[in-house]
C-alpha positions in Angstrom: -11.6 -9.3 19.8 -8.6 -10.2 21.5 -6.6 -7.5 22.6 -3.0 -7.5 23.4 -0.8 -5.7 26.6 2.0 -5.2 24.7 3.3 -2.4 23.1 6.6 -2.6 22.1 7.5 -3.4 19.1 10.8 -5.0 20.0 8.8 -8.0 20.4 8.4 -8.4 16.4 12.3 -7.1 15.9 14.1 -9.5 18.6 12.9 -13.1 17.7 10.2 -14.8 15.4 10.1 -14.5 11.5 8.3 -11.1 11.6 11.7 -9.6 11.6 13.5 -11.1 8.5 10.0 -9.9 6.4 10.3 -6.3 7.9 14.4 -5.8 7.5 14.0 -7.2 3.9 11.0 -4.6 3.6 12.7 -1.7 5.0 16.0 -2.4 2.3 13.9 -2.9 -0.7 11.4 0.0 -0.1 14.3 2.3 -0.1 15.6 0.6 -3.1 11.9 1.1 -5.1 12.5 5.0 -3.8 16.1 5.0 -6.4 14.2 3.2 -8.7 11.3 5.8 -9.2 14.0 8.5 -9.6 16.4 6.5 -11.6 14.8 4.8 -14.7 12.5 7.3 -15.0 15.6 9.5 -15.2 17.3 7.4 -17.1 14.8 6.8 -19.7 14.5 10.4 -20.2 18.4 10.6 -20.6 17.8 8.1 -23.2 15.2 9.8 -25.2 14.6 13.5 -24.5 11.3 12.6 -24.7 8.7 13.8 -21.7 5.5 11.6 -23.4 8.1 8.0 -23.4 9.1 8.8 -19.2 5.3 9.0 -18.5 4.6 5.8 -20.5 6.9 4.1 -17.5 4.7 5.3 -15.2 1.5 4.4 -17.2 3.1 0.8 -17.8 3.7 0.6 -14.1 0.6 0.8 -13.2 -1.7 -1.0 -15.4 -0.6 -4.8 -14.1 -2.1 -4.3 -10.5 -5.6 -2.7 -12.3 -5.9 -5.7 -14.8 -4.4 -8.4 -13.2 -4.3 -8.9 -9.8 -7.7 -10.7 -9.1 -6.1 -13.3 -11.5 -2.7 -13.1 -9.3 -5.2 -13.2 -5.8 -5.8 -17.0 -6.7 -2.2 -18.0 -7.8 -1.3 -16.5 -3.9 -3.7 -18.3 -2.4 -2.7 -21.6 -3.4 1.0 -21.6 -3.1 3.3 -21.3 -0.7 3.6 -17.7 0.3 7.5 -18.4 1.7 8.7 -19.9 -1.8 6.0 -16.6 -3.4 7.7 -14.2 -2.0 10.9 -14.9 -2.0 10.8 -16.4 -6.0 9.0 -12.7 -6.5 12.2 -10.6 -5.4 14.4 -12.9 -7.0 11.8 -11.8 -10.2 12.1 -8.6 -9.6 16.2 -8.4 -9.2 16.4 -10.1 -12.9 13.6 -7.2 -14.3 15.9 -4.2 -13.0 19.5 -5.5 -13.2 18.8 -6.5 -17.0 18.2 -2.6 -17.6 21.9 -1.7 -17.1 23.2 -5.0 -18.1 21.4 -4.7 -21.7 22.5 -0.5 -22.0 26.2 -1.8 -21.3 26.7 -4.2 -24.1 24.4 -1.7 -26.8 21.7 -3.6 -26.7 18.4 -1.5 -24.5 15.8 -0.8 -26.7 12.7 1.7 -25.6 10.4 -1.1 -27.1 13.0 -3.4 -24.5 12.8 -1.1 -21.4 8.8 -1.1 -21.5 8.4 -5.1 -21.5 10.9 -4.7 -18.7 9.3 -2.4 -16.8 6.1 -4.1 -17.2 7.0 -7.4 -16.3 8.7 -6.0 -12.8 4.9 -3.7 -12.3 3.1 -7.5 -13.1 5.7 -9.0 -10.1 5.2 -6.2 -7.9 1.4 -6.4 -7.9 1.3 -9.9 -6.6 4.5 -8.5 -3.9 2.0 -6.6 -1.8 -0.7 -8.9 -1.8 1.1 -11.9 -0.9 3.5 -10.0 2.1 -0.4 -8.8 3.7 -1.7 -12.5 3.3 1.3 -13.8 4.8 1.8 -11.5 8.2 -1.3 -12.7 10.4 0.8 -16.5 10.2 4.0 -14.5 11.3 2.2 -12.8 14.5 -0.3 -13.7 16.7 -3.5 -12.0 16.1 -2.7 -8.9 19.1 0.5 -8.0 17.2 -1.6 -7.3 14.0 -1.5 -3.6 14.6 2.3 -3.4 15.2 3.1 -5.5 12.4 0.9 -3.5 10.0 2.5 -0.4 11.5 5.8 -1.4 11.2 5.7 -2.6 7.2 3.8 0.6 6.3 6.8 2.7 8.4 9.1 1.2 6.0 7.3 1.8 2.9 6.9 5.6 3.8 10.3 5.7 4.9 11.4 3.5 1.3 9.0 7.0 -0.2 10.3 9.8 2.2 14.1 9.3 1.9 15.1 6.2 -1.3 14.1 9.6 -3.8 16.8 11.9 -2.3 19.4 8.8 -2.1 18.7 7.8 -5.7 18.7 11.7 -7.1 21.8 11.8 -5.4 23.1 9.1 -7.0 22.5 9.4 -10.5 24.5 12.4 -10.4 27.7 11.1 -9.4 27.7 7.5 -10.8 25.0 7.2 -13.0 21.2 6.9 -13.6 21.9 3.5 -15.4 24.3 2.1 -12.3 21.6 3.5 -9.8 19.6 0.8 -11.0 22.5 -2.3 -10.1 21.7 -0.9 -6.6 17.6 -1.2 -6.4 18.5 -5.1 -7.9 20.7 -5.6 -4.8 18.3 -4.5 -2.7 15.6 -7.2 -4.2 18.3 -10.1 -4.0 18.7 -9.1 -0.1 15.0 -8.5 0.5 14.9 -12.4 -1.0 17.8 -13.6 1.1 15.4 -12.3 3.9 12.2 -13.9 2.8 13.3 -17.4 2.3 14.2 -17.2 6.5 10.8 -17.1 6.9 9.4 -19.7 9.3 5.5 -19.4 7.0 3.2 -22.8 8.5 2.3 -25.1 5.6 -0.8 -24.9 2.9 -3.6 -26.4 5.2 -5.3 -29.1 3.2 -8.3 -27.1 1.7 -6.2 -24.8 0.5 -3.6 -27.4 -1.4 -7.1 -28.9 -3.0 -7.5 -25.3 -4.4 -5.4 -26.5 -7.2 -8.1 -28.9 -8.3 -10.3 -26.2 -9.1 -11.1 -23.5 -11.8 -9.4 -20.0 -11.7 -13.5 -19.1 -12.4 -14.7 -21.2 -9.7 -12.3 -19.0 -7.2 -13.0 -15.5 -8.5 -16.1 -16.4 -7.8 -15.8 -18.0 -3.9 -14.0 -14.8 -3.9 -16.7 -11.9 -5.1 -19.0 -14.2 -3.3 -17.2 -13.7 -0.1 -17.0 -9.8 -0.2 -19.9 -8.9 -1.4 -21.9 -11.3 0.5 -20.1 -13.7 2.6 -18.8 -11.0 4.6 -21.3 -7.2 5.3 -18.1 -5.2 6.4 -15.7 -6.3 3.5 -17.8 -4.5 1.0 -17.8 -1.7 3.5 -14.2 -1.1 3.9 -13.4 -2.1 -0.2 -15.7 0.6 -0.9 -14.0 2.9 1.8 -10.6 1.9 0.6 -11.2 2.7 -2.7 -12.7 6.3 -3.0 -9.6 6.8 0.3 -7.2 5.8 -3.0 -9.1 8.0 -5.1 -8.7 10.6 -2.4 -5.2 10.5 -1.7 -3.8 9.2 -5.6 -5.0 12.9 -7.1 -3.3 14.9 -3.9 0.4 14.7 -4.6 -0.2 15.7 -8.1 -1.5 18.6 -6.6 0.9 20.1 -5.1 3.4 21.4 -8.1 0.2 23.5 -9.2 -0.6 24.7 -5.5 2.4 25.2 -4.6 3.3 27.6 -8.0 -0.4 29.4 -8.3 -1.9 29.5 -4.8 1.5 29.7 -2.9 3.5 31.5 -5.7 7.4 29.3 -4.4 9.2 27.5 -6.8 10.5 23.8 -6.8 12.8 24.3 -3.3 9.7 25.0 -0.9 8.1 22.1 -3.6 10.2 19.6 -1.8 9.8 20.9 1.6 5.8 20.4 1.3 6.4 17.1 -0.5 8.5 16.0 2.3 6.2 17.2 5.4 3.5 15.1 3.9 6.5 11.7 4.0 7.4 13.0 7.2 3.8 13.4 9.1 3.1 9.3 7.3 6.8 8.3 8.6 5.8 9.7 12.2 2.3 7.8 12.7 3.2 4.6 11.1 6.0 4.6 13.5 3.3 5.2 16.1 1.2 2.9 15.3 3.7 -0.1 15.7 4.3 0.7 19.6 0.3 1.0 20.1 -1.4 -1.8 21.4 -4.0 -4.0 19.5 -7.2 -2.3 19.7 -10.8 -3.5 19.3 -12.3 -3.2 15.9 -14.7 -0.6 17.0 -12.0 1.7 18.4 -9.6 0.9 15.5 -12.8 2.2 12.8 -13.1 5.1 15.4 -9.4 6.0 15.1 -9.3 5.9 11.2 -12.7 8.0 10.7 -10.4 10.5 13.3 -7.5 10.7 11.2 -9.0 10.6 7.5 -11.7 13.5 9.0 -8.6 15.4 10.2 -6.9 14.7 7.1 -10.3 16.3 5.0 -10.1 19.2 7.4 -6.1 20.0 6.9 -7.2 19.6 3.3 -9.4 22.0 3.0 -7.2 24.3 5.3 -5.1 24.8 2.6 -6.8 26.7 0.5 -7.3 29.4 3.1 -3.7 28.7 3.7 -1.6 32.4 4.5 1.7 31.1 3.3 4.2 28.2 2.5 5.2 27.8 6.5 0.9 26.8 7.2 1.2 24.5 3.9 3.7 22.8 5.4 2.0 21.8 9.3 -1.4 21.4 7.0 -0.1 19.1 4.3 2.2 17.0 7.5 -1.5 16.5 9.3 -2.8 15.6 5.9 0.3 12.5 5.9 -0.4 12.2 9.8 -4.5 11.0 9.1 -3.9 9.3 6.2 -1.3 7.8 7.4 -3.4 5.9 9.7 -5.8 4.6 7.1 -4.3 1.2 5.4 -2.2 -0.7 8.2 -5.5 -0.2 10.5 -7.7 -1.8 7.4 -4.9 -4.3 6.6 -5.7 -5.3 10.7 -9.3 -5.7 9.5 -9.2 -7.5 6.6 -6.8 -9.9 7.7 -8.5 -10.7 11.1 -12.3 -11.1 9.0 -10.5 -13.4 5.9 -9.6 -16.8 5.7 -6.1 -17.3 5.3 -7.5 -19.4 2.0 -9.2 -16.1 0.9 -6.7 -13.2 1.7 -4.5 -13.5 -1.5 -7.6 -12.9 -3.3 -9.3 -10.1 -0.9 -6.1 -8.3 -1.3 -5.7 -8.5 -5.0 -9.3 -7.3 -4.9 -9.0 -4.5 -2.7 -5.6 -3.2 -4.9 -7.7 -3.2 -8.0 -10.2 -1.2 -6.8 -8.1 1.5 -5.2 -6.1 1.5 -8.7 -9.0 1.8 -11.0 -10.3 4.6 -8.8 -6.6 6.3 -7.6 -6.6 6.2 -12.0 -10.4 8.0 -12.7 -9.4 10.3 -9.6 -6.3 11.6 -10.8 -7.6 12.5 -13.9 -10.4 13.8 -13.4 -8.6 16.1 -10.5 -6.0 16.6 -13.1 -8.4 18.3 -15.5 -10.3 20.1 -12.5 -6.9 22.1 -11.5 -6.0 23.3 -15.0 -9.6 24.3 -15.4 -11.0 25.8 -12.3 -7.8 26.0 -10.7 -5.9 24.4 -7.5 -8.3 25.3 -4.4 -11.1 23.8 -6.5 -9.2 20.5 -6.8 -8.2 20.5 -3.0 -11.9 21.7 -2.1 -13.1 17.9 -4.2 -10.6 15.8 -2.5 -11.3 17.1 1.4 -15.2 16.3 0.3 -13.8 12.7 -1.0 -12.2 12.3 2.4 -15.1 14.2 4.2 -16.9 11.3 2.9 -14.7 7.8 3.5 -14.7 9.8 7.3 -18.5 9.2 7.6 -18.6 5.9 6.6 -15.7 4.8 8.9 -18.0 7.2 11.8 -21.4 5.0 11.0 -19.5 1.6 10.8 -17.8 3.0 13.7 -21.1 3.3 15.5 -22.3 -0.3 14.5 -19.2 -2.7 15.9 -18.8 -0.3 18.7 -22.9 -1.4 19.6 -22.3 -4.8 18.8 -19.3 -5.4 21.0 -21.1 -4.2 23.8 -23.6 -7.4 23.2 -22.5 -10.3 24.8 -20.8 -12.6 22.2 -22.9 -15.2 20.2 -22.0 -19.2 19.3 -23.8 -21.4 17.5 -27.1 -19.8 15.3 -27.0 -16.4 14.7 -23.4 -15.7 15.4 -21.0 -13.2 13.3 -20.2 -13.8 9.8 -16.8 -12.9 11.5 -16.8 -15.0 14.1 -17.9 -18.1 10.7 -14.6 -16.8 9.2 -12.8 -16.9 12.6 -14.0 -20.7 12.7 -13.4 -21.6 9.1 -9.6 -19.8 9.5 -9.0 -22.2 12.6 -10.5 -25.1 10.8 -7.9 -24.3 8.3 -4.4 -24.3 10.7 
């Protein structure tokens, strides 16, 4: 494993194509935050129905769950630069059509649902495509910093986007905020057009001659049998997604029932979660690229800290204590995804990255959906403290799995590297990737 000596993100941001990817993400993620508030509020104002509003959220979660494996095949087949530009332009169209149709009196509720679903389909492909292209834009020693910067941009959008969106909706109207959201995607498309991505390898171009079913089977074989660690990564990722997806939904109940506070304190509690996440993902951009075993150890420690902090919420003396513990939860869990991305990017050949990342997203979404439903029932029937303890137990299991994998990897890293017959699966994947280039 190559370890870099540089521990500053500035080389990535001063020069090279990665800066355009990061800049586009900073702006478009804030746009996503605007969209979350403006679109829901607009639908609620238009219909006066909470059910119609919640259906928007349901439609946004369906495509990553149902279509991700299929979109992964096409992500691996096409030019990543053209794909990212096209996806951003399609997001512009699906977002800007809502206020335009409303202005001309042509907007209907089914029309909104169709546009929301179309936007969700496009967004479901953008994330895996971006994850697949990052290793082509940076050196292996820069993967940790690059992923930290990308996820820092996403967390910043989550932190500031809704607040800005809520304020703008008050002053200019929720439907007009969607024009600003569309403009952020247009800016991102311009940034994506400046990416200098190496052309597709011959093996990738030949993928077009194979069937979609064959390529899906190839990715499943790789995940289940080709790389033993990949399947473990996907299991831990799905369990982590399930544990963390339910937690934000528990905050309103926890604030009201356990802390006896109102909406103002709920906002502070939510912001403390985002602040912890932004702080850690930004710090990751400044860290050196570590060996796989060390990264797994950091992930296990972060998730373990989050698990203990979540359990501590059930005994917290008041809102100030909860504020600190929730910030620790945000910090501990924010470590997971950027480092997981770097591990998957290193172990997966270039020709399979799109499919592996979409399979990861599909399994994460499935577990998230089930966890939200189960934890919501538990919170209503047994109280928020019971749900928090269950969430804490899930994160603890994830930490244990990562610690066990870390132990085996550290032992492997301490042995002399092997070549030829009996080489590790990771070495084989690396060789395939080199030949692909």
